[in-house]
Chimera marker file (.cmm) of the C-alpha trace (Angstrom):
<marker_set name="trace">
<marker id="1" x="109.421" y="-9.898" z="-25.106" r="1" g="1" b="0" radius="0.5"/>
<marker id="2" x="109.494" y="-7.597" z="-22.114" r="1" g="1" b="0" radius="0.5"/>
<marker id="3" x="109.258" y="-3.792" z="-22.082" r="1" g="1" b="0" radius="0.5"/>
<marker id="4" x="113.048" y="-3.289" z="-22.217" r="1" g="1" b="0" radius="0.5"/>
<marker id="5" x="113.343" y="-5.500" z="-25.301" r="1" g="1" b="0" radius="0.5"/>
<marker id="6" x="110.326" y="-3.774" z="-26.845" r="1" g="1" b="0" radius="0.5"/>
<marker id="7" x="111.870" y="-0.315" z="-26.326" r="1" g="1" b="0" radius="0.5"/>
<marker id="8" x="115.177" y="-1.511" z="-27.793" r="1" g="1" b="0" radius="0.5"/>
<marker id="9" x="113.412" y="-2.795" z="-30.926" r="1" g="1" b="0" radius="0.5"/>
<marker id="10" x="111.422" y="0.423" z="-31.311" r="1" g="1" b="0" radius="0.5"/>
<marker id="11" x="114.695" y="2.376" z="-31.026" r="1" g="1" b="0" radius="0.5"/>
<marker id="12" x="116.344" y="0.226" z="-33.684" r="1" g="1" b="0" radius="0.5"/>
<marker id="13" x="113.428" y="0.486" z="-36.127" r="1" g="1" b="0" radius="0.5"/>
<marker id="14" x="112.951" y="4.234" z="-35.748" r="1" g="1" b="0" radius="0.5"/>
<marker id="15" x="116.570" y="5.350" z="-35.445" r="1" g="1" b="0" radius="0.5"/>
<marker id="16" x="115.769" y="6.946" z="-32.076" r="1" g="1" b="0" radius="0.5"/>
<marker id="17" x="118.010" y="6.619" z="-29.064" r="1" g="1" b="0" radius="0.5"/>
<marker id="18" x="116.902" y="4.109" z="-26.447" r="1" g="1" b="0" radius="0.5"/>
<marker id="19" x="116.014" y="7.033" z="-24.155" r="1" g="1" b="0" radius="0.5"/>
<marker id="20" x="113.859" y="8.677" z="-26.823" r="1" g="1" b="0" radius="0.5"/>
<marker id="21" x="112.143" y="5.379" z="-27.631" r="1" g="1" b="0" radius="0.5"/>
<marker id="22" x="111.526" y="4.804" z="-23.910" r="1" g="1" b="0" radius="0.5"/>
<marker id="23" x="109.906" y="8.234" z="-23.627" r="1" g="1" b="0" radius="0.5"/>
<marker id="24" x="107.738" y="7.576" z="-26.692" r="1" g="1" b="0" radius="0.5"/>
<marker id="25" x="106.598" y="4.134" z="-25.487" r="1" g="1" b="0" radius="0.5"/>
<marker id="26" x="105.854" y="5.517" z="-22.017" r="1" g="1" b="0" radius="0.5"/>
<marker id="27" x="103.864" y="8.400" z="-23.521" r="1" g="1" b="0" radius="0.5"/>
<marker id="28" x="101.784" y="6.044" z="-25.690" r="1" g="1" b="0" radius="0.5"/>
<marker id="29" x="100.991" y="3.785" z="-22.734" r="1" g="1" b="0" radius="0.5"/>
<marker id="30" x="100.160" y="6.790" z="-20.540" r="1" g="1" b="0" radius="0.5"/>
<marker id="31" x="97.762" y="8.267" z="-23.109" r="1" g="1" b="0" radius="0.5"/>
<marker id="32" x="96.017" y="4.932" z="-23.662" r="1" g="1" b="0" radius="0.5"/>
<marker id="33" x="95.695" y="4.342" z="-19.914" r="1" g="1" b="0" radius="0.5"/>
<marker id="34" x="94.467" y="7.858" z="-19.156" r="1" g="1" b="0" radius="0.5"/>
<marker id="35" x="91.914" y="7.992" z="-21.973" r="1" g="1" b="0" radius="0.5"/>
<marker id="36" x="90.483" y="4.530" z="-21.251" r="1" g="1" b="0" radius="0.5"/>
<marker id="37" x="90.242" y="5.414" z="-17.535" r="1" g="1" b="0" radius="0.5"/>
<marker id="38" x="88.058" y="8.348" z="-18.603" r="1" g="1" b="0" radius="0.5"/>
<marker id="39" x="85.790" y="5.916" z="-20.452" r="1" g="1" b="0" radius="0.5"/>
<marker id="40" x="86.989" y="6.895" z="-23.921" r="1" g="1" b="0" radius="0.5"/>
<marker id="41" x="88.033" y="4.520" z="-26.692" r="1" g="1" b="0" radius="0.5"/>
<marker id="42" x="91.469" y="4.733" z="-28.250" r="1" g="1" b="0" radius="0.5"/>
<marker id="43" x="91.320" y="3.465" z="-31.833" r="1" g="1" b="0" radius="0.5"/>
<marker id="44" x="94.587" y="2.617" z="-33.583" r="1" g="1" b="0" radius="0.5"/>
<marker id="45" x="93.279" y="1.706" z="-37.024" r="1" g="1" b="0" radius="0.5"/>
<marker id="46" x="94.411" y="-1.746" z="-38.110" r="1" g="1" b="0" radius="0.5"/>
<marker id="47" x="95.994" y="-2.508" z="-34.737" r="1" g="1" b="0" radius="0.5"/>
<marker id="48" x="93.032" y="-2.428" z="-32.386" r="1" g="1" b="0" radius="0.5"/>
<marker id="49" x="90.753" y="-0.559" z="-30.034" r="1" g="1" b="0" radius="0.5"/>
<marker id="50" x="91.475" y="0.019" z="-26.359" r="1" g="1" b="0" radius="0.5"/>
<marker id="51" x="88.546" y="0.765" z="-24.087" r="1" g="1" b="0" radius="0.5"/>
<marker id="52" x="86.993" y="0.002" z="-20.746" r="1" g="1" b="0" radius="0.5"/>
<marker id="53" x="83.760" y="-1.428" z="-19.462" r="1" g="1" b="0" radius="0.5"/>
<marker id="54" x="81.951" y="-1.194" z="-16.168" r="1" g="1" b="0" radius="0.5"/>
<marker id="55" x="81.465" y="-4.422" z="-14.224" r="1" g="1" b="0" radius="0.5"/>
<marker id="56" x="78.544" y="-4.238" z="-11.774" r="1" g="1" b="0" radius="0.5"/>
<marker id="57" x="78.771" y="-5.261" z="-8.122" r="1" g="1" b="0" radius="0.5"/>
<marker id="58" x="78.017" y="-8.930" z="-7.534" r="1" g="1" b="0" radius="0.5"/>
<marker id="59" x="78.195" y="-11.785" z="-5.069" r="1" g="1" b="0" radius="0.5"/>
<marker id="60" x="81.196" y="-14.131" z="-5.356" r="1" g="1" b="0" radius="0.5"/>
<marker id="61" x="82.520" y="-17.044" z="-3.305" r="1" g="1" b="0" radius="0.5"/>
<marker id="62" x="85.688" y="-16.978" z="-1.251" r="1" g="1" b="0" radius="0.5"/>
<marker id="63" x="87.698" y="-19.879" z="-2.746" r="1" g="1" b="0" radius="0.5"/>
<marker id="64" x="89.331" y="-20.700" z="0.594" r="1" g="1" b="0" radius="0.5"/>
<marker id="65" x="86.174" y="-20.877" z="2.704" r="1" g="1" b="0" radius="0.5"/>
<marker id="66" x="83.379" y="-21.155" z="0.149" r="1" g="1" b="0" radius="0.5"/>
<marker id="67" x="81.508" y="-18.335" z="1.891" r="1" g="1" b="0" radius="0.5"/>
<marker id="68" x="79.688" y="-15.788" z="-0.274" r="1" g="1" b="0" radius="0.5"/>
<marker id="69" x="81.088" y="-12.275" z="-0.267" r="1" g="1" b="0" radius="0.5"/>
<marker id="70" x="80.280" y="-8.995" z="-1.968" r="1" g="1" b="0" radius="0.5"/>
<marker id="71" x="82.548" y="-7.704" z="-4.716" r="1" g="1" b="0" radius="0.5"/>
<marker id="72" x="82.078" y="-4.032" z="-5.543" r="1" g="1" b="0" radius="0.5"/>
<marker id="73" x="81.596" y="-2.482" z="-8.953" r="1" g="1" b="0" radius="0.5"/>
<marker id="74" x="84.744" y="-1.871" z="-10.959" r="1" g="1" b="0" radius="0.5"/>
<marker id="75" x="85.945" y="-0.866" z="-14.408" r="1" g="1" b="0" radius="0.5"/>
<marker id="76" x="87.965" y="-3.277" z="-16.569" r="1" g="1" b="0" radius="0.5"/>
<marker id="77" x="90.203" y="-2.505" z="-19.527" r="1" g="1" b="0" radius="0.5"/>
<marker id="78" x="89.271" y="-4.030" z="-22.878" r="1" g="1" b="0" radius="0.5"/>
<marker id="79" x="91.111" y="-4.546" z="-26.162" r="1" g="1" b="0" radius="0.5"/>
<marker id="80" x="89.726" y="-5.630" z="-29.516" r="1" g="1" b="0" radius="0.5"/>
<marker id="81" x="92.319" y="-6.548" z="-32.130" r="1" g="1" b="0" radius="0.5"/>
<marker id="82" x="92.047" y="-4.837" z="-35.508" r="1" g="1" b="0" radius="0.5"/>
<marker id="83" x="91.924" y="-6.655" z="-38.824" r="1" g="1" b="0" radius="0.5"/>
<marker id="84" x="95.581" y="-6.005" z="-39.720" r="1" g="1" b="0" radius="0.5"/>
<marker id="85" x="96.805" y="-7.368" z="-36.368" r="1" g="1" b="0" radius="0.5"/>
<marker id="86" x="94.559" y="-10.425" z="-36.667" r="1" g="1" b="0" radius="0.5"/>
<marker id="87" x="95.925" y="-11.105" z="-40.163" r="1" g="1" b="0" radius="0.5"/>
<marker id="88" x="99.549" y="-10.847" z="-39.012" r="1" g="1" b="0" radius="0.5"/>
<marker id="89" x="98.971" y="-13.143" z="-36.023" r="1" g="1" b="0" radius="0.5"/>
<marker id="90" x="97.152" y="-15.673" z="-38.228" r="1" g="1" b="0" radius="0.5"/>
<marker id="91" x="100.096" y="-15.680" z="-40.657" r="1" g="1" b="0" radius="0.5"/>
<marker id="92" x="97.972" y="-14.334" z="-43.482" r="1" g="1" b="0" radius="0.5"/>
<marker id="93" x="99.885" y="-11.058" z="-43.912" r="1" g="1" b="0" radius="0.5"/>
<marker id="94" x="103.357" y="-9.675" z="-43.413" r="1" g="1" b="0" radius="0.5"/>
<marker id="95" x="104.150" y="-7.296" z="-40.594" r="1" g="1" b="0" radius="0.5"/>
<marker id="96" x="104.375" y="-3.816" z="-42.214" r="1" g="1" b="0" radius="0.5"/>
<marker id="97" x="108.098" y="-3.425" z="-41.374" r="1" g="1" b="0" radius="0.5"/>
<marker id="98" x="108.835" y="-6.718" z="-43.180" r="1" g="1" b="0" radius="0.5"/>
<marker id="99" x="107.348" y="-5.392" z="-46.428" r="1" g="1" b="0" radius="0.5"/>
<marker id="100" x="110.309" y="-3.082" z="-46.962" r="1" g="1" b="0" radius="0.5"/>
<link id1="1" id2="2" r="1" g="1" b="0" radius="0.2"/>
<link id1="2" id2="3" r="1" g="1" b="0" radius="0.2"/>
<link id1="3" id2="4" r="1" g="1" b="0" radius="0.2"/>
<link id1="4" id2="5" r="1" g="1" b="0" radius="0.2"/>
<link id1="5" id2="6" r="1" g="1" b="0" radius="0.2"/>
<link id1="6" id2="7" r="1" g="1" b="0" radius="0.2"/>
<link id1="7" id2="8" r="1" g="1" b="0" radius="0.2"/>
<link id1="8" id2="9" r="1" g="1" b="0" radius="0.2"/>
<link id1="9" id2="10" r="1" g="1" b="0" radius="0.2"/>
<link id1="10" id2="11" r="1" g="1" b="0" radius="0.2"/>
<link id1="11" id2="12" r="1" g="1" b="0" radius="0.2"/>
<link id1="12" id2="13" r="1" g="1" b="0" radius="0.2"/>
<link id1="13" id2="14" r="1" g="1" b="0" radius="0.2"/>
<link id1="14" id2="15" r="1" g="1" b="0" radius="0.2"/>
<link id1="15" id2="16" r="1" g="1" b="0" radius="0.2"/>
<link id1="16" id2="17" r="1" g="1" b="0" radius="0.2"/>
<link id1="17" id2="18" r="1" g="1" b="0" radius="0.2"/>
<link id1="18" id2="19" r="1" g="1" b="0" radius="0.2"/>
<link id1="19" id2="20" r="1" g="1" b="0" radius="0.2"/>
<link id1="20" id2="21" r="1" g="1" b="0" radius="0.2"/>
<link id1="21" id2="22" r="1" g="1" b="0" radius="0.2"/>
<link id1="22" id2="23" r="1" g="1" b="0" radius="0.2"/>
<link id1="23" id2="24" r="1" g="1" b="0" radius="0.2"/>
<link id1="24" id2="25" r="1" g="1" b="0" radius="0.2"/>
<link id1="25" id2="26" r="1" g="1" b="0" radius="0.2"/>
<link id1="26" id2="27" r="1" g="1" b="0" radius="0.2"/>
<link id1="27" id2="28" r="1" g="1" b="0" radius="0.2"/>
<link id1="28" id2="29" r="1" g="1" b="0" radius="0.2"/>
<link id1="29" id2="30" r="1" g="1" b="0" radius="0.2"/>
<link id1="30" id2="31" r="1" g="1" b="0" radius="0.2"/>
<link id1="31" id2="32" r="1" g="1" b="0" radius="0.2"/>
<link id1="32" id2="33" r="1" g="1" b="0" radius="0.2"/>
<link id1="33" id2="34" r="1" g="1" b="0" radius="0.2"/>
<link id1="34" id2="35" r="1" g="1" b="0" radius="0.2"/>
<link id1="35" id2="36" r="1" g="1" b="0" radius="0.2"/>
<link id1="36" id2="37" r="1" g="1" b="0" radius="0.2"/>
<link id1="37" id2="38" r="1" g="1" b="0" radius="0.2"/>
<link id1="38" id2="39" r="1" g="1" b="0" radius="0.2"/>
<link id1="39" id2="40" r="1" g="1" b="0" radius="0.2"/>
<link id1="40" id2="41" r="1" g="1" b="0" radius="0.2"/>
<link id1="41" id2="42" r="1" g="1" b="0" radius="0.2"/>
<link id1="42" id2="43" r="1" g="1" b="0" radius="0.2"/>
<link id1="43" id2="44" r="1" g="1" b="0" radius="0.2"/>
<link id1="44" id2="45" r="1" g="1" b="0" radius="0.2"/>
<link id1="45" id2="46" r="1" g="1" b="0" radius="0.2"/>
<link id1="46" id2="47" r="1" g="1" b="0" radius="0.2"/>
<link id1="47" id2="48" r="1" g="1" b="0" radius="0.2"/>
<link id1="48" id2="49" r="1" g="1" b="0" radius="0.2"/>
<link id1="49" id2="50" r="1" g="1" b="0" radius="0.2"/>
<link id1="50" id2="51" r="1" g="1" b="0" radius="0.2"/>
<link id1="51" id2="52" r="1" g="1" b="0" radius="0.2"/>
<link id1="52" id2="53" r="1" g="1" b="0" radius="0.2"/>
<link id1="53" id2="54" r="1" g="1" b="0" radius="0.2"/>
<link id1="54" id2="55" r="1" g="1" b="0" radius="0.2"/>
<link id1="55" id2="56" r="1" g="1" b="0" radius="0.2"/>
<link id1="56" id2="57" r="1" g="1" b="0" radius="0.2"/>
<link id1="57" id2="58" r="1" g="1" b="0" radius="0.2"/>
<link id1="58" id2="59" r="1" g="1" b="0" radius="0.2"/>
<link id1="59" id2="60" r="1" g="1" b="0" radius="0.2"/>
<link id1="60" id2="61" r="1" g="1" b="0" radius="0.2"/>
<link id1="61" id2="62" r="1" g="1" b="0" radius="0.2"/>
<link id1="62" id2="63" r="1" g="1" b="0" radius="0.2"/>
<link id1="63" id2="64" r="1" g="1" b="0" radius="0.2"/>
<link id1="64" id2="65" r="1" g="1" b="0" radius="0.2"/>
<link id1="65" id2="66" r="1" g="1" b="0" radius="0.2"/>
<link id1="66" id2="67" r="1" g="1" b="0" radius="0.2"/>
<link id1="67" id2="68" r="1" g="1" b="0" radius="0.2"/>
<link id1="68" id2="69" r="1" g="1" b="0" radius="0.2"/>
<link id1="69" id2="70" r="1" g="1" b="0" radius="0.2"/>
<link id1="70" id2="71" r="1" g="1" b="0" radius="0.2"/>
<link id1="71" id2="72" r="1" g="1" b="0" radius="0.2"/>
<link id1="72" id2="73" r="1" g="1" b="0" radius="0.2"/>
<link id1="73" id2="74" r="1" g="1" b="0" radius="0.2"/>
<link id1="74" id2="75" r="1" g="1" b="0" radius="0.2"/>
<link id1="75" id2="76" r="1" g="1" b="0" radius="0.2"/>
<link id1="76" id2="77" r="1" g="1" b="0" radius="0.2"/>
<link id1="77" id2="78" r="1" g="1" b="0" radius="0.2"/>
<link id1="78" id2="79" r="1" g="1" b="0" radius="0.2"/>
<link id1="79" id2="80" r="1" g="1" b="0" radius="0.2"/>
<link id1="80" id2="81" r="1" g="1" b="0" radius="0.2"/>
<link id1="81" id2="82" r="1" g="1" b="0" radius="0.2"/>
<link id1="82" id2="83" r="1" g="1" b="0" radius="0.2"/>
<link id1="83" id2="84" r="1" g="1" b="0" radius="0.2"/>
<link id1="84" id2="85" r="1" g="1" b="0" radius="0.2"/>
<link id1="85" id2="86" r="1" g="1" b="0" radius="0.2"/>
<link id1="86" id2="87" r="1" g="1" b="0" radius="0.2"/>
<link id1="87" id2="88" r="1" g="1" b="0" radius="0.2"/>
<link id1="88" id2="89" r="1" g="1" b="0" radius="0.2"/>
<link id1="89" id2="90" r="1" g="1" b="0" radius="0.2"/>
<link id1="90" id2="91" r="1" g="1" b="0" radius="0.2"/>
<link id1="91" id2="92" r="1" g="1" b="0" radius="0.2"/>
<link id1="92" id2="93" r="1" g="1" b="0" radius="0.2"/>
<link id1="93" id2="94" r="1" g="1" b="0" radius="0.2"/>
<link id1="94" id2="95" r="1" g="1" b="0" radius="0.2"/>
<link id1="95" id2="96" r="1" g="1" b="0" radius="0.2"/>
<link id1="96" id2="97" r="1" g="1" b="0" radius="0.2"/>
<link id1="97" id2="98" r="1" g="1" b="0" radius="0.2"/>
<link id1="98" id2="99" r="1" g="1" b="0" radius="0.2"/>
<link id1="99" id2="100" r="1" g="1" b="0" radius="0.2"/>
</marker_set>
């Protein structure tokens, strides 16, 4: 599923127009990205936790030449799935919309 298909499904499930659903999806992704860039965690109970972690500078090898090179410090995004999402993916529970 790509973003366009995702937005279309959100629109269908929420009775929003595709434009409204697009705005909502974009806003959610923007908030998650902005807050994790600031080093905060975004906890969506049952779904998961978005965060970031600092990766220190280190020496790596250039795969083409095999020569060592320095890679600077960076920050990486992280995601830890919540219990409800893990249960749905494992087939142990129904997706909430399917309970209706």
